[in-house]
N, C-alpha and C positions, 0 to 999 in steps of 0.2 A: 504495499499499499503505499501510497505517495504520502510524504510531508507536508504540508502548507507551509509554503515559504511567502512572505508578502513580496510581491513586484516580481517573483518568478513567472514565466509564461509556461504554462502546461503545454506537454505533448499528448494530443487527443489520440493519437496512435497507440500509446503506450496503455489506453484503457482497454483496449480489445486485443492488444498483441500476447499471441500465446491463449488465447481462448481455445483455438482448434487443437492445441498439442496438448491441452489438460485431456489427462487419459479418460474422465469420466464423461466429458464432449465429446472427444473423438472416436472412443470406441478401442483405443488401443492402452498400450500398457507401458509404465515407463520402466527404467531399469529399478527404481527405488518399489515399485509395488509388484514387479513382474515377481521378485524371488521373494517376497514376503507372504505367510500366511496367517491366518487368526486374526488378529488385531487390525490387519489395514483397511477393512471396510469402516472399522470403527475410528480410526484414526482418517480416516478420508472425511467422515460426516464431522466430525469434531475440527478439523481443519478449516471445512467449509463454513460451518458455524461460526469460528472464532474472526475469519476473513468476514464475513458478512457483519457481525457485530463491530470490529474495529472500523469497517469503512462506514459504517452507520454514525460510529462517534465522529469520525473523523469530518462526515456531512455535517451534522451536529455543530462542531466546532466551527468548520467552513461559515456555515450561514449565521453565526453570532459575531464572527470575525469580519464578515462582510457588512453586517448591520453597524459596526463601529469603524467602519470604513478601513480595515486593515488589510484586506485583501481585495483584488478586482473582482467583477462579474464574472469575468472570464475564468477565474480560478474556482470561483464558487461553483459555476457550472459543470468545470472539470470533477471536482468533488463528487458533486451528487451523481455525476455520470459513472462514475466509479462504484458509487454504494449502489446505484440502481442494477449495473451489471452484476454486483456480487450477491445481491439479493435474488437477480434471475439464477444464479447459477445454484443458490441453495434451494431455490424452488424446482428447478431442475431434480436436483438430488433427492428432495422430499417426493416429488411426483414419481420417479422411478424406484425409489425404494418403496413406497406404496404400491405400485403397479407390482413388483416383484412379490411382497407380502399377499396381495390379495391373490397371486397366482397358487402361491403355495398354500393359502388356505382354501383353495377352491380344486386343489388336487383330489383325484379320488385313491384312496388308500386301499 
């Protein structure tokens, strides 16, 4: 997550760079998750949840800083967009987890 620096020009491409390389979104596996077993799914969910929480906190701080004139509107929009992307990623993880659980519960045994 990017830190808020007054006067800095945000790079909007950094907000979406790497999304297609995320194992969850691309369907692939990274070296970190390929060799892991057991807790890797829990770590993934925890990581996405923490990322979403941190992005939300940064967006809150940016909105307060914008009200006080400490950051530009462009920086505020950039920080809000990062929070939105993080929330969409969390929603994707939630929906896929729910779909998987529903499939498991509906299996004939």
